[in-house]
C-alpha positions as CSV (number, residue, x, y, z in Angstrom):
1,X,0.0,0.0,0.0
2,X,2.6,2.5,1.0
3,X,5.0,1.5,-1.8
4,X,2.1,2.1,-4.3
5,X,1.6,5.6,-2.8
6,X,5.4,6.3,-3.1
7,X,5.4,5.3,-6.8
8,X,2.4,7.6,-7.4
9,X,4.2,10.5,-5.6
10,X,7.3,10.0,-7.7
11,X,5.4,9.9,-11.0
12,X,3.3,13.0,-10.2
13,X,5.4,16.2,-9.9
14,X,2.5,18.0,-8.1
15,X,3.4,16.1,-4.9
16,X,7.0,17.2,-5.1
17,X,6.2,20.8,-5.6
18,X,3.4,21.0,-3.1
19,X,5.1,18.9,-0.4
20,X,8.6,20.2,-0.6
21,X,9.3,23.0,-3.0
22,X,6.5,25.5,-2.3
23,X,6.5,25.0,1.5
24,X,10.3,25.6,1.6
25,X,9.8,28.8,-0.5
26,X,7.0,30.0,1.8
27,X,9.2,29.2,4.8
28,X,12.2,31.2,3.6
29,X,10.0,34.0,2.2
30,X,8.1,34.8,5.4
31,X,11.0,34.4,7.8
32,X,13.3,36.6,5.6
33,X,10.6,39.2,4.9
34,X,10.7,40.3,8.6
35,X,14.4,39.5,9.1
36,X,15.0,42.7,11.0
37,X,12.3,42.0,13.6
38,X,10.7,45.4,13.3
39,X,10.2,47.7,10.2
40,X,13.0,50.2,10.1
41,X,13.4,53.6,8.4
42,X,9.8,53.9,7.2
43,X,9.4,57.1,5.1
44,X,8.0,60.1,7.0
45,X,7.3,63.6,5.7
46,X,7.4,67.0,7.5
47,X,5.4,70.2,7.1
48,X,7.5,72.7,9.1
49,X,5.9,76.2,8.8
50,X,7.7,77.4,11.9
51,X,11.2,76.7,10.7
52,X,13.0,77.6,13.9
53,X,15.8,75.9,15.9
54,X,13.2,74.2,18.1
55,X,11.2,72.8,15.2
56,X,14.3,71.6,13.4
57,X,15.5,69.9,16.6
58,X,12.1,68.0,16.8
59,X,12.6,66.9,13.2
60,X,16.1,65.6,13.8
61,X,14.8,63.6,16.8
62,X,12.1,62.1,14.7
63,X,14.6,61.1,12.1
64,X,16.8,59.5,14.8
65,X,14.1,57.0,15.7
66,X,14.6,53.5,14.5
67,X,11.3,53.2,12.8
68,X,11.1,56.6,11.2
69,X,13.1,58.3,8.5
70,X,12.3,61.8,7.3
71,X,12.5,61.7,3.5
72,X,10.8,64.9,2.4
73,X,9.7,68.4,3.5
74,X,6.4,69.7,2.1
75,X,5.2,73.3,1.9
76,X,1.6,72.5,2.8
77,X,-0.6,69.9,4.5
78,X,-2.4,69.3,1.2
79,X,0.8,68.2,-0.6
80,X,1.9,66.0,2.3
81,X,-1.6,64.4,2.4
82,X,-1.3,63.7,-1.4
83,X,2.1,62.1,-0.8
84,X,0.4,59.7,1.8
85,X,-2.3,58.9,-0.7
86,X,0.3,58.1,-3.4
87,X,2.2,55.8,-0.9
88,X,5.3,58.0,-1.0
89,X,5.3,58.3,2.8
90,X,3.4,56.6,5.6
91,X,3.0,59.7,7.9
92,X,3.9,63.3,8.3
93,X,4.3,65.8,11.1
94,X,2.7,69.2,10.9
95,X,4.4,72.1,12.8
96,X,2.4,75.3,12.4
97,X,3.9,78.8,12.3
98,X,4.4,80.3,15.7
99,X,4.9,77.0,17.5
100,X,8.1,78.0,19.2
101,X,6.8,81.4,20.3
102,X,3.7,79.7,21.8
103,X,5.9,77.2,23.6
104,X,8.1,79.8,25.1
105,X,5.0,81.8,26.2
106,X,3.3,78.7,27.6
107,X,0.3,79.0,25.3
108,X,0.1,75.3,24.4
109,X,0.6,75.2,20.6
110,X,-1.0,72.4,18.6
111,X,1.4,70.0,16.7
112,X,-0.5,67.7,14.4
113,X,0.5,64.4,12.9
114,X,-1.2,62.3,10.3
115,X,-0.5,58.6,9.6
116,X,-1.9,55.9,7.3
117,X,-3.5,53.0,9.2
118,X,-4.2,51.0,6.0
119,X,-1.1,49.1,7.1
120,X,-1.7,48.4,10.7
121,X,1.9,47.7,11.7
122,X,3.6,50.7,10.0
123,X,0.7,53.0,11.1
124,X,0.9,52.0,14.8
125,X,4.7,52.2,15.0
126,X,4.8,55.6,13.3
127,X,2.0,56.9,15.5
128,X,4.0,55.9,18.5
129,X,7.1,57.9,17.2
130,X,5.0,60.9,16.3
131,X,3.2,61.0,19.6
132,X,6.6,60.8,21.4
133,X,8.0,63.7,19.4
134,X,4.9,65.8,20.0
135,X,5.3,65.2,23.8
136,X,9.1,65.9,23.7
137,X,8.5,69.4,22.2
138,X,6.8,70.8,25.2
139,X,9.0,68.8,27.6
140,X,12.2,70.2,26.1
141,X,11.1,73.8,26.6
142,X,9.8,73.1,30.1
143,X,13.0,71.4,31.0
144,X,15.1,74.4,29.8
145,X,12.8,76.9,31.7
146,X,12.9,74.9,34.9
147,X,16.7,74.6,34.7
148,X,17.0,78.3,34.3
149,X,14.9,78.8,37.5
150,X,17.3,76.6,39.4
151,X,15.5,73.3,39.7
152,X,17.6,70.2,40.0
153,X,17.4,67.4,37.5
154,X,15.5,65.1,39.9
155,X,12.9,67.9,40.5
156,X,12.6,68.5,36.7
157,X,12.0,64.8,35.9
158,X,9.5,64.4,38.8
159,X,7.5,67.3,37.3
160,X,7.8,66.3,33.6
161,X,7.5,62.5,34.1
162,X,5.8,61.9,37.5
163,X,5.3,58.2,36.6
164,X,8.2,56.3,34.9
165,X,7.3,53.1,33.1
166,X,9.6,50.2,33.7
167,X,8.8,47.9,30.8
168,X,9.6,44.2,30.7
169,X,8.3,42.3,27.7
170,X,8.0,38.6,28.7
171,X,9.0,36.0,26.1
172,X,10.1,38.5,23.4
173,X,12.0,41.4,24.9
174,X,13.3,42.4,21.4
175,X,9.8,43.0,20.1
176,X,10.7,40.8,17.1
177,X,7.6,40.7,14.9
178,X,9.2,37.8,12.9
179,X,8.8,35.5,15.9
180,X,5.3,36.6,16.4
181,X,4.0,36.3,12.8
182,X,6.2,33.7,11.0
183,X,5.3,31.2,13.7
184,X,1.7,31.3,12.6
185,X,1.9,32.3,8.9
186,X,4.3,29.5,7.9
187,X,2.4,26.7,9.7
188,X,-0.8,28.2,8.2
189,X,0.7,27.8,4.7
190,X,1.9,24.3,5.4
191,X,-1.6,23.4,6.6
192,X,-2.9,24.7,3.3
193,X,-0.7,22.3,1.4
194,X,-1.5,19.4,3.8
195,X,-5.2,20.0,3.4
196,X,-5.1,20.1,-0.4
197,X,-2.7,17.2,-0.9
198,X,-4.8,15.0,1.4
199,X,-7.9,15.7,-0.5
200,X,-6.1,15.6,-3.9
201,X,-4.6,12.2,-3.3
202,X,-8.1,10.8,-2.6
203,X,-9.6,12.7,-5.5
204,X,-7.1,11.3,-7.9
205,X,-8.2,7.7,-7.0
206,X,-11.7,8.7,-8.0
207,X,-10.6,10.5,-11.1
208,X,-8.6,7.7,-12.6
209,X,-11.0,5.0,-11.3
210,X,-8.3,3.3,-9.3
211,X,-10.2,3.3,-6.0
212,X,-11.4,-0.3,-6.4
213,X,-7.9,-1.6,-6.9
214,X,-6.7,0.5,-4.0
215,X,-9.3,-1.1,-1.7
216,X,-8.6,-4.6,-3.0
217,X,-5.0,-4.2,-1.9
218,X,-6.3,-3.5,1.6
219,X,-8.8,-6.4,1.5
220,X,-11.6,-3.8,1.3
221,X,-10.7,-2.5,4.8
222,X,-10.9,1.3,4.5
223,X,-8.9,2.0,7.6
224,X,-6.0,0.0,6.4
225,X,-6.3,1.6,3.0
226,X,-6.2,5.2,4.5
227,X,-3.3,4.4,6.8
228,X,-1.2,2.8,4.0
229,X,-2.0,5.7,1.6
230,X,-1.1,8.5,4.0
231,X,1.8,7.0,5.8
232,X,4.4,8.2,3.3
233,X,2.8,11.6,3.2
234,X,2.8,11.8,7.0
235,X,6.5,11.0,7.1
236,X,7.4,13.7,4.5
237,X,5.2,16.3,6.3
238,X,6.8,15.5,9.7
239,X,10.3,15.8,8.2
240,X,9.3,19.2,6.7
241,X,7.8,20.5,10.0
242,X,10.7,19.3,12.0
243,X,13.1,21.1,9.6
244,X,11.0,24.3,9.9
245,X,11.1,24.1,13.7
246,X,14.9,23.5,13.7
247,X,15.3,26.4,11.3
248,X,13.3,29.0,13.2
249,X,14.0,27.9,16.8
250,X,17.6,26.9,16.5
251,X,19.1,28.9,13.6
252,X,16.9,32.0,13.8
253,X,16.7,31.8,17.6
254,X,12.9,32.2,18.1
255,X,12.0,31.9,21.8
256,X,10.6,28.6,23.0
257,X,10.5,26.5,26.2
258,X,11.6,22.9,25.4
259,X,12.0,20.6,22.5
260,X,9.5,18.0,23.7
261,X,6.6,20.5,23.2
262,X,7.8,21.3,19.7
263,X,7.7,17.6,18.8
264,X,4.1,17.3,20.1
265,X,3.1,20.5,18.3
266,X,4.5,19.1,15.0
267,X,2.6,15.8,15.4
268,X,-0.6,17.7,16.2
269,X,-0.2,20.0,13.2
270,X,0.3,17.2,10.6
271,X,-2.3,14.8,12.0
272,X,-5.0,17.5,12.4
273,X,-4.4,18.9,9.0
274,X,-4.5,15.5,7.3
275,X,-7.6,14.6,9.2
276,X,-9.4,17.7,8.0
277,X,-8.3,17.2,4.4
278,X,-9.6,13.6,4.4
279,X,-12.8,14.8,6.1
280,X,-13.3,17.5,3.5
281,X,-13.1,14.9,0.7
282,X,-15.5,12.6,2.6
283,X,-17.9,15.5,3.0
284,X,-17.8,16.3,-0.7
285,X,-16.4,13.2,-2.6
286,X,-15.4,15.4,-5.5
287,X,-11.8,16.4,-6.4
288,X,-12.9,20.0,-7.4
289,X,-15.3,20.6,-4.4
290,X,-13.0,19.1,-1.8
291,X,-10.0,21.2,-3.0
292,X,-12.2,24.3,-2.9
293,X,-13.3,23.6,0.7
294,X,-9.7,23.0,1.8
295,X,-8.3,26.1,0.1
296,X,-11.1,28.3,1.5
297,X,-10.7,26.9,5.0
298,X,-7.0,27.3,5.0
299,X,-7.1,30.9,3.7
300,X,-9.7,31.9,6.4
301,X,-7.6,30.2,9.0
302,X,-4.9,32.9,8.7
303,X,-7.5,35.5,9.7
304,X,-9.3,33.4,12.3
305,X,-6.2,32.2,14.1
306,X,-6.0,35.4,16.2
307,X,-2.4,36.4,15.4
308,X,-3.2,39.4,13.1
309,X,-6.4,40.4,15.0
310,X,-7.3,39.1,18.4
311,X,-10.3,36.7,18.4
312,X,-11.6,38.3,21.6
313,X,-12.1,41.5,19.6
314,X,-14.1,39.8,16.9
315,X,-17.9,39.6,16.7
316,X,-19.5,36.9,18.8
317,X,-20.4,34.7,15.8
318,X,-16.9,34.9,14.5
319,X,-15.5,34.0,17.9
320,X,-17.6,30.8,17.8
321,X,-16.6,30.1,14.2
322,X,-12.9,30.4,15.1
323,X,-13.1,27.1,17.0
324,X,-13.6,25.3,13.7
325,X,-10.2,26.0,12.3
326,X,-7.2,23.8,13.2
327,X,-4.8,26.7,12.9
328,X,-6.6,28.5,15.7
329,X,-5.9,25.6,18.1
330,X,-2.4,25.2,16.8
331,X,-1.7,28.8,17.5
332,X,-3.2,28.7,21.0
333,X,-1.1,25.6,21.9
334,X,2.0,27.4,20.5
335,X,1.3,30.6,22.4
336,X,0.5,28.9,25.7
337,X,3.0,26.0,25.8
338,X,5.9,26.9,23.5
339,X,6.1,30.7,23.6
340,X,5.0,31.3,27.3
341,X,6.2,27.9,28.7
342,X,3.0,26.9,30.5
343,X,2.3,23.1,30.9
344,X,0.1,21.4,28.3
345,X,-2.7,21.1,30.8
346,X,-3.3,24.9,30.4
347,X,-4.1,24.3,26.8
348,X,-6.0,21.0,27.2
349,X,-9.1,22.1,25.3
350,X,-7.0,23.1,22.2
351,X,-5.0,19.9,22.5
352,X,-8.3,17.9,22.5
353,X,-9.6,19.9,19.6
354,X,-6.5,19.0,17.5
355,X,-7.0,15.4,18.3
356,X,-10.7,15.8,17.3
357,X,-9.6,17.1,13.9
358,X,-7.4,14.1,13.6
359,X,-10.3,11.8,14.2
360,X,-12.7,13.5,11.8
361,X,-12.2,10.9,9.0
362,X,-14.0,8.3,11.2
363,X,-17.3,10.1,10.5
364,X,-16.9,9.9,6.7
365,X,-14.9,6.8,6.2
366,X,-17.9,4.8,5.0
367,X,-18.8,7.6,2.5
368,X,-15.3,7.6,1.1
369,X,-15.4,3.8,0.6
370,X,-18.8,4.1,-1.1
371,X,-17.4,6.8,-3.4
372,X,-14.5,4.7,-4.4
373,X,-16.7,1.8,-5.2
374,X,-19.7,3.4,-6.9
375,X,-19.1,7.1,-7.8
376,X,-18.4,8.2,-11.3
377,X,-15.9,11.0,-11.7
378,X,-17.5,14.2,-13.0
379,X,-15.0,17.0,-14.0
């Protein structure tokens, strides 16, 4: 049984591309896309109508931030806004005329900043930089004034910053977005291929009318036929997932708490994805329809996993729907046990859900057998 499947995989190049080539390309693409951890030197514009030493100092400080790079000065807000709309810059700082005079006279001038939130990551990071700069403007003048009046540095800081934040980021102190996003995007892409190859391999038996011969080799025992057919695929997928985990956690140095949990997570990922792919074909014993279900479910998984947008912030119906996606449970097990280091007991529900996806083929195994024996392939 397994040797027959190996011969089929060797003869059909789709297996090689979808099980090795494309997943490796996706792995390298996503991990190298955010190689720096955080976006750096994102283009920012400035509308400086004040043009004083104080305003130019603010602009130099903004340019000194890691995420921001001042690339252009504009004569008006309208031109700077047009530059944002044309994707030349992501944000701009507006310093109106008379800002320095108002600062020195304690008249609370208004410094405005505009940013494009169409890209959530760049918009939120630049908003943080622009807000910091706006605060530093008044603080710098206040510090100079208080120093001239004879206040000590401790008294000045107690007045300007009465509460000092001591920030400790647990698990990822570098704020490396690569370790946040690649650890769900890459497994999500791999699940996509596992879904589709699982349904595709069953659909090809139906297409070429080889299902009867396949079942005869297993003495018409569907469980033996399924196990023999998917054993070679399972070994290849596990080898690929283990290589991915070695690459990101050992070579790239992503944070984790123990190798044993990584092995468990790899097994859960492969078995749950294969179980869903087989279930999709059993639900719709058609090559075209089962592949459509698998591709749709895999694409939606990337949004419903909760990495890009938290599930708790979604509508109630979408929160309930998120439990139907294997990637959601994979992501929760990863976050709880691998990233944060809690025991598996803390993620028992998601662990059971992954096992449940693995066992889904039991509900359609009779329908798959009936399809192989009686169905006629319809393109």
